[in-house]
C-alpha positions in Angstrom: 0.0 0.0 0.0 1.5 3.3 -1.0 2.3 5.7 1.8 -0.1 8.7 2.2 2.8 11.1 2.5 4.4 9.9 -0.8 1.1 10.3 -2.6 0.4 13.8 -1.3 4.0 15.0 -2.1 3.6 13.5 -5.6 0.1 15.2 -6.2 1.3 18.6 -4.9 4.4 18.6 -7.0 2.5 17.5 -10.1 0.2 20.5 -9.6 3.2 22.8 -9.2 4.7 21.3 -12.4 1.6 22.2 -14.3 1.8 25.7 -12.9 5.4 26.0 -14.1 4.4 25.4 -17.8 2.5 28.7 -18.3 5.2 30.6 -16.4 8.0 29.2 -18.6 5.8 29.6 -21.7 5.3 33.3 -21.0 9.1 33.8 -20.5 9.8 32.1 -23.9 7.1 34.2 -25.5 8.7 37.4 -24.3 12.1 36.1 -25.5 10.8 35.4 -29.0 9.2 38.8 -29.4 12.5 40.8 -29.4 10.4 43.7 -28.1 11.2 46.6 -25.8 13.8 47.0 -23.1 11.0 46.3 -20.6 10.2 42.9 -22.1 13.9 42.0 -22.3 14.2 43.1 -18.6 11.4 40.7 -17.6 12.0 37.7 -19.8 15.2 36.4 -18.0 13.8 36.2 -14.5 10.5 34.7 -15.8 12.4 31.9 -17.7 14.7 31.2 -14.7 11.7 30.9 -12.3 9.8 28.7 -14.7 12.7 26.3 -15.2 13.5 26.2 -11.5 9.9 25.4 -10.5 9.6 22.8 -13.2 12.8 20.9 -12.3 12.2 21.0 -8.5 8.6 19.8 -8.9 9.7 17.0 -11.2 12.3 15.9 -8.6 9.7 15.9 -5.9 7.2 14.1 -8.0 9.6 11.4 -9.2 11.2 11.0 -5.8 8.0 10.5 -4.0 6.0 8.5 -6.5 8.8 6.2 -7.7 10.7 6.0 -4.4 13.9 7.6 -5.8 15.5 8.6 -2.6 18.4 10.7 -4.0 16.0 12.8 -6.0 13.8 13.3 -3.0 16.8 14.3 -0.9 17.7 17.0 -3.5 14.1 18.2 -3.5 14.1 18.4 0.3 17.4 20.2 0.4 16.3 22.8 -2.2 12.9 23.2 -0.4 14.7 23.8 2.9 16.9 26.5 1.3 13.8 28.1 -0.3 12.1 28.3 3.1 15.2 30.0 4.5 15.4 32.4 1.5 11.7 33.3 1.6 11.9 33.9 5.4 14.9 36.2 4.9 13.3 38.0 2.0 10.0 38.6 3.9 11.9 40.2 6.8 14.0 42.2 4.4 10.9 43.4 2.5 9.3 44.7 5.7 12.5 46.5 6.8 13.3 48.3 3.5 9.7 49.4 2.9 9.2 50.6 6.5 10.0 54.2 5.5 8.3 56.4 2.9 4.8 57.7 2.4 3.1 60.1 0.1 1.9 63.5 1.3 -1.4 65.0 0.3 -0.8 68.1 -1.8 -2.7 71.2 -0.7 -6.3 71.2 -2.0 -5.5 68.1 -4.1 -7.1 64.7 -4.2 -3.7 63.0 -4.9 -0.5 62.5 -3.0 3.0 63.6 -4.0 6.1 61.7 -3.3 9.7 62.6 -2.3 12.6 60.3 -3.0 14.4 61.2 0.2 11.5 59.7 2.3 12.4 56.1 1.3 15.2 53.8 2.5 18.7 54.3 1.1 18.7 50.8 -0.3 15.6 51.5 -2.4 16.9 55.0 -3.4 20.1 53.4 -4.7 18.2 51.0 -6.9 16.3 53.7 -8.8 19.2 56.1 -9.0 21.3 53.5 -10.8 21.3 54.7 -14.4 20.9 51.2 -16.0 18.1 50.2 -13.7 16.3 53.5 -14.2 16.5 53.2 -18.0 14.7 49.8 -17.9 12.1 51.1 -15.4 11.4 54.1 -17.6 11.0 51.8 -20.6 8.4 49.7 -18.6 6.5 52.9 -17.6 6.3 54.0 -21.3 5.3 50.5 -22.4 2.4 50.3 -19.9 1.2 53.7 -21.3 0.3 54.9 -17.8 0.7 58.6 -18.7 -0.9 58.2 -22.2 -4.1 56.7 -20.6 -4.1 59.5 -18.0 -4.0 62.2 -20.7 -6.8 60.5 -22.7 -9.0 60.1 -19.6 -8.7 63.7 -18.5 -8.1 65.6 -21.7 -11.3 67.6 -21.4 -11.2 68.1 -17.7 -10.7 71.5 -16.2 -7.9 72.0 -13.6 -10.2 71.9 -10.6 -11.6 68.5 -11.6 -8.2 67.1 -12.3 -6.8 68.2 -9.0 -9.5 66.2 -7.2 -8.5 63.0 -8.9 -7.0 60.1 -6.9 -3.9 59.5 -9.0 -1.7 56.4 -8.7 1.9 57.1 -7.3 3.4 56.7 -10.8 0.8 59.0 -12.4 1.4 61.6 -9.7 5.2 61.4 -9.9 5.9 60.7 -13.5 3.1 62.2 -15.6 2.9 65.7 -14.2 5.3 68.2 -12.6 5.4 68.7 -8.8 2.8 71.2 -7.5 5.5 73.3 -5.9 7.0 74.1 -9.4 4.0 76.4 -10.3 3.2 74.9 -13.6 -0.3 75.8 -15.0 -2.6 72.9 -16.0 -3.6 72.6 -19.7 -4.3 68.9 -19.6 -3.2 65.9 -17.6 0.3 65.7 -19.3 0.7 69.2 -20.7 1.5 72.1 -18.4 2.6 75.7 -19.0 5.2 77.4 -17.0 4.7 80.9 -15.6 7.9 83.0 -15.0 10.3 82.9 -13.2 12.1 80.1 -14.9 11.9 76.6 -13.3 15.7 76.6 -13.1 15.5 79.3 -10.4 13.8 77.0 -8.0 15.8 74.6 -5.7 13.7 71.6 -6.8 15.6 70.0 -9.7 12.4 68.3 -10.8 11.0 71.6 -12.0 13.7 71.8 -14.7 13.4 68.1 -15.5 9.7 68.4 -16.6 9.1 68.4 -20.3 5.8 68.6 -22.3 7.4 66.1 -24.7 5.1 63.1 -24.2 8.1 60.7 -24.4 9.9 62.6 -21.6 7.3 64.2 -19.2 8.8 63.8 -15.7 10.4 60.4 -16.3 13.8 61.9 -15.2 12.3 63.5 -12.1 13.1 62.4 -8.5 9.3 62.5 -8.0 8.9 59.8 -10.6 11.5 57.7 -8.9 9.7 58.2 -5.6 6.4 57.3 -7.3 7.9 54.0 -8.5 9.2 53.3 -5.0 5.7 54.0 -3.5 4.3 51.4 -5.9 7.2 49.0 -5.1 6.5 49.5 -1.4 2.8 48.7 -1.8 3.6 45.6 -4.0 6.3 44.3 -1.7 4.1 44.5 1.3 1.5 42.4 -0.5 4.2 40.0 -1.7 5.6 39.7 1.9 2.1 38.9 3.2 1.7 36.2 0.5 5.1 34.9 1.4 3.9 34.1 4.9 1.2 31.9 3.4 3.7 30.4 1.0 6.1 29.7 3.8 3.3 27.8 5.7 2.6 25.8 2.6 6.3 25.0 2.0 6.8 23.9 5.6 3.8 21.5 5.3 5.2 20.1 2.0 8.7 19.8 3.5 7.3 17.9 6.5 5.4 15.5 4.1 8.6 15.2 2.0 10.6 14.2 5.1 8.0 11.5 5.9 8.2 10.3 2.2 12.0 10.2 2.4 11.8 8.2 5.6 9.3 5.8 4.0 11.6 5.4 1.0 14.4 4.4 3.4 12.3 1.9 5.1 11.1 0.4 1.8 14.7 0.1 0.6 15.8 -1.6 3.8 12.8 -4.0 3.9 13.6 -7.7 3.0 11.1 -10.5 2.8 11.8 -13.3 5.3 13.4 -16.4 3.8 10.8 -18.8 2.3 8.1 -16.1 2.3 6.2 -16.4 -1.0 
């Protein structure tokens, strides 16, 4: 009679193997498109994650169902490392996203964001030139600002100011309120003298009505990205706690299956037993 733990480990890893197929497929699809910098930036991690999940789930499935102890040992070892890494990442994510929050602009419905409010580690990531080039490419590809200008093209300034903009929309698609630009539409603003270079905020000079530039080189845009990252990382960290519980349960079942394999390998029928 097959051991229950072996069967459960086999079933769970078969389901995980099925999950890895669309993940790997999406990475291969991105690689064959030869598209934008954003797509090239994403394809590598997606393919690596897909292959990793596929191989590990196969090791767990074969090791548990076919009683291959050395494969099951590799599976348990990697699962243990994954538990440690997920635990460390979860703690790290809560620590580096502990600082930073948007401030409601005066008489506005949206918040504005400052780069200096976030942790130095996060600041370093978006101030790296190569990283930021790829992030800007992703912002352009998602057409966040283009959709904003289409949605609010006919709005008057008072209506626009009451909108609840996302952090990236507030930081990348319009100039900071302190710069004194005058609203024309969501992504087109006029400057009233004195020159924006006279202000101490470098973002005022970085703003451009060129729809391919806007405030993509502004620190407010970097801060908006970090606000989105903080929000997403907090959700990922919460999901990681659930995933950790799941992995610990699977790891425990895998240990039972590994012990069962050892017992089966060491079992010998008594002499003369049919």
